[in-house]
C-alpha positions as CSV (number, residue, x, y, z in Angstrom):
1,M,17.1,4.9,-4.2
2,T,19.0,1.9,-2.9
3,E,20.4,-0.4,-5.5
4,I,19.6,-4.0,-4.8
5,D,22.2,-6.1,-6.6
6,V,21.9,-9.8,-7.1
7,P,25.5,-10.4,-5.8
8,L,24.4,-8.9,-2.4
9,A,21.4,-11.2,-2.0
10,P,21.7,-14.0,0.6
11,G,21.8,-16.6,-2.2
12,F,25.0,-15.2,-3.4
13,F,26.6,-15.7,0.0
14,V,25.7,-19.4,-0.3
15,S,27.1,-19.6,-3.8
16,R,30.3,-18.0,-2.6
17,W,30.6,-20.6,0.1
18,R,30.2,-23.4,-2.4
19,E,32.8,-21.9,-4.7
20,L,35.4,-20.9,-2.2
21,G,34.5,-22.8,1.0
22,P,34.6,-24.3,3.4
23,V,36.1,-21.3,5.2
24,E,36.5,-20.2,8.8
25,L,34.0,-18.0,10.7
26,D,36.4,-15.0,10.4
27,T,36.2,-15.2,6.6
28,L,32.5,-15.6,6.6
29,T,32.2,-12.6,8.8
30,A,34.3,-10.6,6.3
31,W,32.0,-11.7,3.5
32,R,29.0,-10.8,5.5
33,D,30.3,-7.3,6.3
34,E,31.4,-6.8,2.7
35,M,27.9,-7.6,1.5
36,K,26.4,-5.2,4.1
37,W,24.4,-7.7,6.1
38,S,24.0,-6.6,9.7
39,N,23.2,-10.0,11.2
40,W,23.4,-13.7,10.4
41,L,19.7,-14.6,10.3
42,P,19.0,-13.9,6.6
43,L,22.1,-15.8,5.6
44,A,21.2,-18.7,7.9
45,E,17.8,-18.9,6.3
46,A,19.4,-18.9,2.8
47,A,21.7,-21.7,3.8
48,M,18.8,-23.7,5.0
49,F,16.6,-23.1,2.0
50,L,19.5,-23.8,-0.4
51,D,20.5,-27.0,1.4
52,A,23.9,-25.8,2.5
53,A,24.1,-27.8,5.7
54,E,27.8,-27.3,6.4
55,L,27.4,-23.5,6.1
56,L,24.4,-23.5,8.3
57,A,26.3,-25.5,10.9
58,V,28.9,-22.7,11.1
59,I,26.4,-19.8,11.1
60,E,23.7,-21.2,13.5
61,P,25.8,-21.0,16.7
62,Q,26.3,-17.2,16.0
63,L,22.6,-16.5,16.2
64,T,21.0,-14.9,19.2
65,P,18.3,-16.8,21.1
66,A,15.5,-14.8,19.3
67,Q,17.1,-15.5,15.9
68,K,17.4,-19.2,16.7
69,A,13.7,-19.3,17.6
70,T,12.8,-17.6,14.4
71,L,15.0,-19.9,12.3
72,S,13.4,-22.9,14.0
73,L,10.0,-21.6,13.0
74,V,11.2,-21.1,9.4
75,R,12.5,-24.7,9.4
76,R,9.2,-26.1,10.6
77,R,7.3,-24.2,7.9
78,M,9.8,-25.4,5.2
79,L,9.2,-29.0,6.3
80,G,5.5,-28.6,5.9
81,D,4.4,-28.1,9.5
82,T,1.2,-26.1,9.6
83,R,0.7,-26.2,13.4
84,L,2.8,-23.1,14.1
85,A,0.7,-21.0,16.4
86,Q,2.4,-22.3,19.6
87,A,5.8,-22.1,18.1
88,I,5.2,-18.4,17.2
89,E,4.0,-17.7,20.7
90,D,7.1,-19.3,22.2
91,A,9.4,-17.4,19.9
92,L,7.5,-14.1,20.7
93,E,8.2,-14.8,24.4
94,I,11.9,-14.9,23.7
95,T,11.9,-11.6,21.8
96,R,10.1,-10.0,24.8
97,E,12.4,-11.3,27.6
98,E,14.6,-8.5,28.9
99,S,17.8,-10.6,28.3
100,T,16.9,-11.7,24.8
101,R,14.8,-8.6,23.6
102,D,14.6,-8.1,19.9
103,L,12.2,-5.4,18.7
104,A,12.5,-6.1,15.0
105,L,12.0,-9.8,15.3
106,E,9.0,-9.3,17.6
107,G,7.6,-7.3,14.7
108,R,8.4,-10.1,12.2
109,L,6.8,-12.7,14.5
110,R,3.7,-10.7,15.0
111,M,3.4,-10.6,11.2
112,E,3.8,-14.4,11.1
113,R,1.1,-14.7,13.7
114,G,-1.2,-12.5,11.7
115,L,-0.8,-14.8,8.7
116,V,-1.5,-17.9,10.7
117,K,-4.6,-16.2,12.1
118,Y,-5.8,-15.3,8.6
119,E,-5.3,-18.9,7.5
120,S,-7.4,-20.1,10.5
121,G,-10.3,-17.6,9.6
122,D,-9.5,-14.9,12.3
123,V,-9.5,-12.0,9.9
124,E,-9.8,-9.2,12.5
125,G,-7.0,-10.8,14.6
126,A,-4.9,-11.0,11.4
127,K,-5.5,-7.3,10.7
128,D,-4.5,-6.3,14.2
129,D,-1.3,-8.3,14.1
130,L,-0.2,-7.2,10.6
131,T,-0.9,-3.5,11.5
132,W,1.0,-3.9,14.7
133,A,3.9,-5.6,12.9
134,E,4.1,-3.0,10.2
135,T,4.1,-0.1,12.7
136,R,6.8,-1.7,14.8
137,L,9.0,-2.6,11.8
138,K,8.6,0.9,10.4
139,S,9.8,2.3,13.7
140,V,12.9,0.0,14.2
141,A,13.7,-1.5,10.8
142,L,12.4,1.0,8.2
143,A,12.6,-0.4,4.6
144,S,14.2,-3.6,5.8
145,R,13.3,-6.9,4.2
146,D,10.9,-7.7,7.0
147,H,9.3,-4.2,6.9
148,D,8.8,-4.5,3.1
149,L,7.2,-7.9,3.6
150,S,4.9,-6.6,6.3
151,L,3.6,-3.9,3.9
152,I,3.1,-6.4,1.0
153,N,1.3,-8.9,3.3
154,K,-0.9,-6.1,4.8
155,A,-2.0,-5.0,1.4
156,A,-2.6,-8.6,0.3
157,L,-4.9,-9.1,3.3
158,H,-6.9,-6.0,2.4
159,I,-7.3,-7.3,-1.2
160,A,-8.3,-10.7,0.1
161,C,-11.0,-9.0,2.2
162,G,-12.3,-6.9,-0.7
163,E,-10.8,-3.7,0.6
164,S,-9.0,-2.5,-2.5
165,L,-8.8,1.2,-1.5
166,M,-7.2,0.2,1.8
167,A,-4.6,-1.9,-0.1
168,L,-4.0,1.1,-2.4
169,S,-3.3,3.2,0.7
170,V,-0.7,0.6,2.0
171,Y,1.0,0.6,-1.4
172,S,1.3,4.3,-1.2
173,D,3.5,3.9,1.9
174,I,6.2,2.3,-0.4
175,P,7.7,5.4,-2.2
176,R,9.8,4.9,-5.3
177,N,12.4,7.3,-4.0
178,G,12.8,5.8,-0.6
179,N,15.1,2.9,0.5
180,H,12.7,0.1,-0.2
181,A,14.0,-2.8,-2.3
182,H,13.2,-2.6,-6.0
183,E,11.4,-5.9,-5.8
184,T,9.1,-4.5,-3.1
185,I,8.4,-1.4,-5.2
186,A,7.7,-3.5,-8.2
187,L,5.2,-5.8,-6.3
188,S,3.4,-2.8,-4.9
189,R,3.1,-1.1,-8.3
190,L,1.7,-4.3,-9.8
191,G,-0.9,-4.4,-7.2
192,A,-1.7,-0.7,-7.4
193,S,-1.9,-0.9,-11.2
194,R,-4.6,-3.6,-11.1
195,I,-6.6,-1.7,-8.5
196,R,-6.4,1.5,-10.5
197,A,-7.5,-0.3,-13.6
198,S,-10.5,-1.8,-11.8
199,L,-11.5,1.8,-10.8
200,G,-11.2,3.0,-14.4
201,H,-8.1,5.2,-13.8
202,A,-6.3,4.4,-17.0
203,F,-3.4,6.8,-16.6
204,D,-2.6,5.7,-13.0
205,A,-2.9,2.1,-14.0
206,A,-0.5,2.5,-16.8
207,R,2.1,4.5,-14.9
208,H,2.1,2.0,-12.0
209,A,2.6,-0.8,-14.5
210,W,5.4,1.2,-16.1
211,N,7.1,1.6,-12.7
212,A,6.6,-2.1,-11.8
213,H,8.3,-3.0,-15.1
214,A,11.2,-0.6,-14.4
215,H,11.8,-1.6,-10.8
216,A,11.5,-5.3,-11.5
217,I,14.3,-4.9,-14.1
218,R,16.4,-3.2,-11.5
219,A,15.7,-6.1,-9.0
220,H,16.7,-8.6,-11.7
221,Q,13.2,-10.1,-11.4
222,T,12.6,-10.9,-15.1
223,G,9.3,-12.7,-14.8
224,M,7.8,-9.8,-12.8
225,A,9.3,-7.3,-15.3
226,V,7.5,-9.1,-18.2
227,E,4.3,-9.1,-16.2
228,G,4.5,-5.3,-15.5
229,G,5.5,-4.6,-19.1
230,A,2.6,-6.6,-20.4
231,L,0.2,-4.8,-18.2
232,F,1.6,-1.4,-19.4
233,L,1.2,-2.5,-23.0
234,D,-2.3,-3.7,-22.4
235,F,-3.4,-0.4,-20.8
236,A,-1.6,1.7,-23.5
237,S,-2.9,0.0,-26.6
238,D,-5.8,2.4,-27.1
239,S,-3.8,5.5,-26.2
240,V,-0.8,5.6,-28.5
241,D,0.0,9.2,-29.4
242,P,3.2,10.3,-31.3
243,T,2.9,13.8,-29.6
244,A,2.9,12.4,-26.1
245,E,5.7,13.0,-23.7
246,R,7.9,10.0,-23.0
247,M,6.5,7.9,-20.1
248,H,9.4,8.5,-17.8
249,V,8.8,12.2,-18.0
250,Q,5.1,11.8,-17.3
251,V,5.8,9.6,-14.3
252,E,8.3,12.0,-12.8
253,N,5.9,15.0,-13.3
254,V,2.8,13.3,-11.9
255,A,1.1,15.2,-9.0
256,P,-1.7,14.3,-6.6
257,R,-5.1,15.2,-8.2
258,Q,-7.1,17.8,-6.4
259,A,-10.8,17.5,-5.6
260,G,-12.8,18.1,-8.7
261,E,-9.8,18.0,-11.0
262,E,-10.2,16.0,-14.2
263,P,-8.1,12.8,-14.4
264,V,-5.0,12.8,-16.5
265,L,-5.6,11.5,-20.0
266,L,-3.5,8.5,-20.9
267,R,-1.3,9.2,-23.9
268,V,1.7,7.0,-24.7
269,H,4.5,7.6,-27.1
270,P,5.1,4.8,-29.7
271,E,8.8,4.6,-28.7
272,D,7.7,3.6,-25.2
273,I,5.5,0.9,-26.6
274,Q,8.3,-0.4,-28.8
275,S,10.9,-0.4,-26.0
276,V,8.8,-2.2,-23.5
277,F,7.6,-4.7,-26.1
278,D,11.1,-5.4,-27.3
279,W,12.4,-5.8,-23.7
280,C,9.6,-8.2,-22.7
281,F,10.0,-10.3,-25.9
282,K,13.7,-10.5,-25.6
283,H,13.5,-11.8,-22.0
284,L,10.9,-14.5,-22.5
285,P,12.2,-18.0,-21.8
286,D,13.6,-19.8,-24.8
287,T,11.2,-22.7,-24.4
288,H,7.5,-22.6,-25.3
289,A,6.8,-25.7,-23.1
290,G,5.0,-25.6,-19.8
291,S,1.3,-26.3,-19.0
292,D,0.8,-22.7,-17.6
293,R,2.4,-19.9,-19.6
294,P,0.7,-16.6,-18.8
295,D,3.8,-14.8,-20.0
296,L,3.5,-16.2,-23.6
297,R,-0.3,-15.8,-23.5
298,A,0.0,-12.2,-22.7
299,M,2.8,-11.4,-25.2
300,V,1.2,-13.2,-28.1
301,S,-2.1,-11.4,-27.5
302,L,-0.3,-8.1,-27.3
303,A,1.7,-8.9,-30.5
304,H,-1.6,-9.5,-32.3
305,R,-3.0,-6.2,-31.0
306,Y,0.2,-4.3,-32.0
307,D,0.6,-6.1,-35.3
308,K,3.9,-7.7,-34.3
309,L,3.0,-11.4,-34.8
310,E,6.1,-11.9,-36.9
311,C,8.1,-11.9,-33.6
312,F,6.5,-15.3,-32.7
313,S,7.0,-17.1,-36.1
314,N,9.1,-19.8,-34.3
315,L,6.3,-20.4,-31.9
316,F,3.6,-20.5,-34.6
317,D,5.6,-23.1,-36.6
318,N,5.9,-25.5,-33.7
319,P,2.4,-26.3,-32.3
320,D,3.7,-29.6,-30.8
321,G,6.1,-27.6,-28.6
322,V,3.2,-25.9,-26.7
323,E,1.7,-27.6,-23.6
324,D,-0.6,-24.8,-22.4
325,P,-4.1,-25.3,-24.0
326,M,-5.0,-21.6,-23.4
327,L,-1.9,-20.5,-25.3
328,A,-2.8,-22.9,-28.1
329,A,-6.3,-21.4,-28.3
330,I,-4.8,-17.8,-28.4
331,V,-2.4,-18.7,-31.1
332,Q,-5.1,-20.4,-33.2
333,N,-7.3,-17.3,-32.8
334,C,-4.4,-15.0,-34.0
335,L,-3.6,-16.9,-37.2
336,E,-5.3,-16.3,-40.6
337,D,-3.7,-19.1,-42.6
338,V,-6.2,-21.9,-42.9
339,N,-3.7,-24.7,-42.7
340,A,-1.9,-23.2,-39.7
341,K,-5.2,-22.7,-37.9
342,E,-6.1,-26.4,-38.6
343,A,-2.7,-27.6,-37.2
344,W,-3.2,-25.6,-34.0
345,G,-6.8,-26.8,-33.7
346,V,-5.4,-30.4,-33.7
347,R,-2.9,-29.4,-31.0
348,L,-5.6,-27.7,-28.9
349,A,-7.8,-30.8,-29.2
350,T,-4.9,-33.0,-28.1
351,L,-4.1,-30.8,-25.1
352,T,-7.7,-30.6,-23.9
353,M,-8.1,-34.3,-24.1
354,L,-5.1,-35.1,-21.9
């Protein structure tokens, strides 16, 4: 499995420029090659998104015509332009011209066109474009950033259309032992976990959540790792068993279920519960502020379920530090002390009147 390290991300390239630049193109090329980027486009996009105008001015002349057309499209979207259909068609023409042909970018732009079609209500046209894009990118840029994105978008479209089993099939095209980015694997497993849970497949829902948690950690995506860990803890709460195999062993030994075969019973070792809970708790943001804190809502609820409320004593002692009314309601419901419940009731009333 390919290791995706934060220092190799395009954002690090921009950070390096800010720390050591400005530098000449030869040095930038050496940095690019060292970070194993095969072309300039992702780095140009990062420079644009991160407002590194001087760096972008050096990189942009190195782009091919197809890459420049794609970057122009990205720039227009970043500036809030929603009338992109013609710009996509113009860029597609450039990728198809014999002198400027770019098979991978044609796939990316067909994906972009599919998303625009979906937004305009053309669902069947969106499906055609996204399927075409994923097939092309799988052929010429397997497990690339754009191929990964095409898979995630295709699955999201199926979910939006109520086609959860089709989405599950797309997620299955993202193997854990392939070359896909850990972030892509984590996203796909989060989606697959929720679909499996909706079908009543407890073991599969839990193992996908476990994998989402693990791969999000490897992708340095802390928020996603907490989300996956919380899902796993939620599914596992009624299936704790000290005799169970450790979860990483169960995940590695899982095999496709044959027709008529009974589903695997979910059994989770207490040490897996403890390790996931501890990791998620340790990596919560230090602040309790914020009007929408699903991370804290989930973890406080799980702490109540697993009898670990003492972990949140600092939160419970500071109702005025909470800005999320749903979180305040959950905390109030978890507390037994009458005075504490009253204090949180006052805070909840204040938040709901704002």
